[in-house]
DOBA-648129 format. One line per 10 residues: their letters; for each residue x, y negated, z of N, C-alpha, C, O. Coordinates in steps of 0.2 Angstrom, whole numbers, plus 5000, padded with zeros to 4 digits. Example, Ala and Ser with C-alpha at 12.3 -4.5 7.8 and 13.67 -1.06 7.14 Angstrom:
AS	5066/5028/5039/5062/5022/5039/5066/5016/5039/5071/5017/5042; 5064/5011/5035/5068/5005/5036/5064/5000/5039/5067/4994/5040
! end
This chain:
MKKITLIVFI	5003/5005/5000/4999/5000/5000/5005/4994/5001/5005/4990/4997; 5009/4994/5004/5013/4988/5004/5017/4987/4999/5019/4981/4998; 5019/4993/4993/5022/4992/4987/5016/4989/4981/5018/4983/4979; 5012/4991/4980/5006/4987/4979/5005/4980/4980/5004/4976/4975; 5004/4978/4987/5003/4970/4988/5010/4966/4987/5010/4961/4985; 5016/4970/4988/5022/4967/4985/5022/4965/4975/5025/4961/4972; 5018/4972/4972/5020/4970/4967/5014/4962/4965/5016/4958/4961; 5009/4963/4966/5004/4959/4966/5006/4951/4967/5006/4947/4963; 5009/4950/4973/5013/4946/4975/5018/4942/4970/5019/4936/4969; 5022/4946/4968/5025/4944/4963/5022/4944/4956/5024/4939/4953
LFAFGIISIA	5018/4947/4953/5015/4946/4947/5013/4939/4948/5015/4935/4944; 5008/4937/4954/5005/4930/4954/5011/4924/4955/5010/4918/4955; 5016/4928/4956/5021/4921/4961/5023/4921/4950/5023/4915/4948; 5024/4924/4948/5025/4924/4941/5023/4921/4937/5026/4917/4934; 5015/4923/4936/5010/4920/4933/5009/4912/4934/5007/4909/4930; 5012/4909/4941/5012/4902/4944/5017/4897/4941/5017/4892/4940; 5024/4902/4941/5030/4900/4939/5029/4897/4930/5031/4892/4927; 5025/4903/4927/5025/4903/4919/5021/4896/4919/5023/4892/4916; 5016/4895/4921/5010/4892/4921/5013/4884/4922/5010/4879/4919; 5018/4884/4927/5022/4876/4930/5026/4876/4922/5024/4872/4917
GCQKAEKQTV	5029/4879/4921/5034/4881/4914/5031/4876/4908/5034/4872/4905; 5024/4880/4908/5021/4876/4901/5019/4869/4901/5020/4865/4897; 5015/4867/4908/5016/4861/4907/5019/4858/4905/5020/4855/4899; 5025/4859/4912/5032/4853/4908/5033/4854/4903/5035/4848/4900; 5033/4860/4898/5035/4860/4890/5030/4853/4887/5032/4848/4885; 5024/4856/4889/5017/4852/4888/5020/4843/4887/5021/4840/4882; 5020/4841/4892/5023/4836/4894/5028/4833/4891/5028/4826/4890; 5034/4837/4890/5040/4834/4885/5038/4835/4879/5041/4831/4875; 5033/4839/4876/5032/4838/4869/5030/4831/4868/5033/4826/4865; 5021/4831/4873/5020/4823/4872/5024/4818/4872/5023/4813/4868
LNETMESMEG	5030/4818/4877/5034/4811/4878/5036/4812/4870/5036/4807/4866; 5040/4819/4868/5044/4817/4862/5041/4815/4855/5043/4813/4850; 5034/4817/4856/5028/4814/4850/5027/4806/4852/5025/4803/4847; 5027/4803/4857/5027/4797/4859/5032/4793/4856/5032/4787/4854; 5038/4796/4858/5045/4792/4856/5044/4792/4849/5045/4786/4847; 5042/4797/4846/5043/4797/4837/5037/4792/4835/5039/4788/4831; 5033/4791/4837/5027/4788/4834/5030/4780/4834/5030/4776/4830; 5033/4779/4841/5038/4771/4844/5042/4768/4838/5044/4762/4837; 5045/4773/4834/5051/4769/4830/5049/4766/4827/5043/4766/4825; 5053/4760/4826/5052/4753/4823/5048/4748/4826/5048/4743/4825
VPPSITEETP	5044/4751/4832/5040/4747/4836/5044/4741/4838/5050/4743/4838; 5045/4734/4840/5049/4731/4843/5049/4733/4850/5046/4738/4852; 5054/4728/4855/5055/4732/4862/5051/4729/4865/5048/4725/4861; 5049/4730/4872/5043/4726/4875/5045/4720/4876/5051/4719/4876; 5041/4716/4878/5041/4709/4880/5045/4709/4889/5042/4712/4894; 5051/4705/4890/5054/4707/4896/5052/4702/4899/5050/4697/4896; 5054/4702/4905/5052/4697/4911/5055/4689/4909/5053/4683/4911; 5061/4689/4904/5063/4683/4902/5061/4680/4896/5064/4675/4893; 5056/4683/4893/5053/4679/4888/5046/4676/4891/5042/4679/4894; 5047/4670/4888/5040/4667/4891/5034/4668/4888/5034/4671/4883
PVSLNEVSAV	5027/4667/4890/5021/4670/4889/5020/4665/4884/5023/4659/4884; 5016/4669/4879/5016/4665/4871/5006/4665/4869/5004/4670/4866; 5003/4661/4870/4996/4662/4868/4994/4661/4862/4996/4657/4858; 4987/4668/4859/4987/4667/4853/4987/4661/4849/4989/4662/4843; 4986/4655/4853/4982/4650/4851/4988/4646/4848/4988/4641/4844; 4994/4648/4853/5001/4642/4851/5003/4646/4844/5006/4642/4840; 5002/4650/4842/5005/4651/4835/5001/4654/4829/5004/4657/4824; 4993/4654/4831/4989/4657/4827/4988/4656/4821/4988/4660/4817; 4988/4647/4819/4991/4644/4814/4997/4643/4810/4997/4639/4805; 5002/4647/4814/5011/4646/4810/5009/4652/4804/5005/4657/4805
APTEKIQVSA	5012/4649/4798/5013/4654/4793/5019/4658/4793/5024/4655/4794; 5018/4665/4792/5023/4672/4794/5029/4670/4791/5034/4672/4793; 5030/4665/4786/5037/4664/4784/5040/4657/4786/5046/4655/4785; 5035/4654/4791/5038/4649/4794/5043/4650/4800/5042/4656/4803; 5048/4646/4804/5052/4647/4808/5046/4647/4815/5041/4644/4813; 5045/4648/4820/5044/4647/4825/5050/4644/4830/5056/4646/4830; 5047/4638/4832/5054/4634/4836/5050/4634/4843/5044/4632/4844; 5053/4636/4847/5054/4638/4855/5059/4631/4858/5064/4629/4856; 5056/4627/4864/5061/4622/4866/5062/4626/4873/5059/4631/4875; 5068/4622/4876/5073/4625/4881/5067/4628/4886/5069/4632/4890
QGFVMPTPEQ	5062/4626/4886/5059/4627/4894/5055/4632/4891/5050/4633/4895; 5054/4637/4886/5050/4640/4883/5044/4642/4880/5040/4647/4879; 5044/4633/4878/5037/4630/4876/5037/4631/4867/5039/4628/4863; 5032/4637/4866/5033/4637/4857/5030/4629/4854/5024/4627/4856; 5033/4627/4850/5032/4619/4849/5028/4621/4841/5030/4623/4835; 5024/4618/4843/5019/4616/4836/5023/4613/4829/5026/4607/4829; 5021/4616/4823/5022/4613/4817/5019/4606/4815/5013/4604/4815; 5026/4601/4813/5021/4595/4810/5014/4596/4808/5010/4593/4810; 5013/4600/4803/5008/4600/4800/5001/4603/4804/4995/4602/4803; 5003/4607/4809/4999/4609/4816/4997/4605/4817/4990/4605/4817
IQTALKNAGF	5002/4600/4820/5000/4593/4824/4996/4589/4819/4991/4586/4822; 4996/4588/4815/4992/4584/4808/4984/4586/4809/4979/4583/4810; 4986/4592/4808/4979/4595/4807/4975/4593/4812/4971/4589/4812; 4978/4597/4816/4974/4595/4826/4972/4589/4824/4966/4588/4823; 4975/4584/4823/4973/4575/4826/4969/4575/4819/4967/4569/4820; 4968/4577/4814/4963/4574/4808/4957/4578/4811/4952/4575/4812; 4958/4584/4813/4950/4588/4816/4948/4585/4822/4942/4583/4822; 4952/4582/4827/4951/4576/4832/4948/4569/4830/4945/4565/4834; 4951/4568/4823/4948/4561/4822/4952/4558/4823/4950/4552/4823; 4959/4558/4825/4964/4553/4827/4968/4552/4821/4969/4546/4820
YTGTIDGKIG	4969/4555/4816/4974/4554/4808/4971/4555/4804/4968/4561/4803; 4971/4550/4797/4968/4550/4793/4973/4550/4787/4970/4550/4781; 4978/4550/4787/4984/4553/4783/4984/4558/4778/4978/4559/4776; 4987/4560/4776/4989/4566/4773/4992/4570/4775/4998/4568/4777; 4992/4575/4776/4996/4580/4780/5000/4584/4775/4998/4587/4770; 5007/4580/4779/5010/4582/4774/5018/4584/4777/5023/4584/4773; 5019/4586/4784/5023/4589/4789/5027/4584/4789/5033/4585/4788; 5025/4579/4791/5030/4573/4790/5028/4568/4796/5023/4564/4795; 5030/4568/4802/5028/4563/4806/5031/4555/4806/5036/4552/4808; 5026/4554/4803/5029/4547/4803/5024/4542/4808/5021/4544/4813
PKSKKAIKDF	5025/4534/4805/5023/4529/4810/5012/4532/4810/5009/4532/4815; 5011/4535/4803/5003/4535/4804/5001/4541/4810/4996/4542/4812; 5006/4546/4810/5006/4552/4815/5007/4549/4822/5003/4551/4827; 5013/4545/4823/5014/4544/4830/5009/4540/4833/5009/4539/4839; 5006/4538/4828/5001/4532/4831/4995/4535/4834/4992/4532/4839; 4993/4540/4829/4988/4545/4831/4989/4549/4837/4985/4550/4842; 4995/4552/4836/4999/4555/4844/4998/4551/4850/4996/4554/4855; 4999/4543/4850/4999/4539/4856/4992/4539/4857/4990/4541/4862; 4987/4537/4852/4980/4536/4852/4977/4544/4857/4973/4544/4862; 4979/4548/4853/4977/4554/4858/4978/4556/4862/4974/4559/4865
QSANGLVADG	4983/4555/4865/4987/4553/4872/4982/4550/4877/4979/4552/4881; 4983/4541/4874/4977/4538/4880/4972/4540/4879/4968/4539/4884; 4969/4543/4874/4961/4544/4875/4961/4551/4880/4956/4551/4883; 4966/4556/4880/4965/4561/4885/4969/4561/4891/4970/4566/4894; 4971/4555/4893/4975/4554/4902/4982/4556/4901/4985/4557/4906; 4984/4556/4895/4992/4558/4894/4997/4551/4893/4996/4546/4890; 5002/4553/4896/5009/4548/4895/5008/4545/4887/5009/4549/4882; 5007/4539/4885/5007/4540/4876/5013/4537/4876/5015/4531/4879; 5018/4543/4871/5025/4544/4871/5025/4544/4866/5030/4542/4863; 5020/4548/4862/5020/4549/4853/5022/4554/4851/5023/4555/4846
KVGKKTWAKL	5024/4558/4858/5028/4568/4856/5024/4570/4858/5021/4568/4863; 5023/4577/4854/5019/4581/4856/5024/4586/4860/5029/4589/4858; 5021/4585/4866/5026/4591/4871/5019/4597/4874/5013/4598/4872; 5022/4600/4880/5018/4605/4883/5011/4604/4886/5007/4608/4886; 5012/4596/4888/5004/4594/4890/4999/4591/4884/4993/4591/4884; 5004/4588/4880/4999/4585/4873/4995/4591/4869/4990/4591/4867; 5002/4596/4868/4998/4601/4865/4993/4605/4868/4989/4608/4865; 4993/4606/4874/4989/4610/4878/4982/4608/4876/4977/4612/4874; 4980/4601/4876/4974/4598/4875/4975/4597/4867/4969/4597/4865; 4979/4596/4864/4978/4595/4856/4975/4601/4851/4972/4602/4846
QAFLVAPTNQ	4981/4607/4856/4978/4614/4851/4972/4616/4849/4971/4620/4844; 4967/4614/4854/4962/4616/4853/4957/4613/4847/4952/4616/4844; 4960/4607/4844/4956/4605/4837/4961/4607/4831/4961/4604/4826; 4965/4614/4832/4970/4616/4828/4966/4619/4822/4968/4618/4817; 4959/4622/4823/4954/4625/4820/4949/4618/4818/4948/4614/4822; 4947/4618/4813/4942/4611/4809/4937/4616/4812/4937/4622/4813; 4931/4610/4814/4924/4611/4818/4918/4615/4812/4919/4614/4806; 4914/4619/4813/4912/4621/4808/4905/4617/4808/4902/4617/4813; 4902/4615/4803/4896/4613/4801/4891/4617/4802/4891/4623/4799; 4885/4616/4809/4879/4621/4809/4874/4619/4807/4869/4623/4807
! end
């Protein structure tokens, strides 16, 4: 009777070890497949990378270079600034990508109207309010 109990115990233990080994092999297979499927995917964002909202880069064409300030602020392009100012009703000139006297005046007017320092420069605070006008309002 002791031999049968011992054999049953050994078979039971062998079965448990086999099952555990299979689960580990399955996990390794899934991990390998996941790693293979991620080839070519850019590395994840690190803590050193500043957060960027989709609104900040939504109108940047893929061929344009995105400029980032020393503080990690995604700087808008001149076209984005002029477009937003025009949509907000502060700029009437041509959207030519050049921040000239008309654009600077429109920036200052927008800043004054929104309680910002009217310095004519589109910094983080100005762009936070101005970017809402980047998309033209739809007529209903």
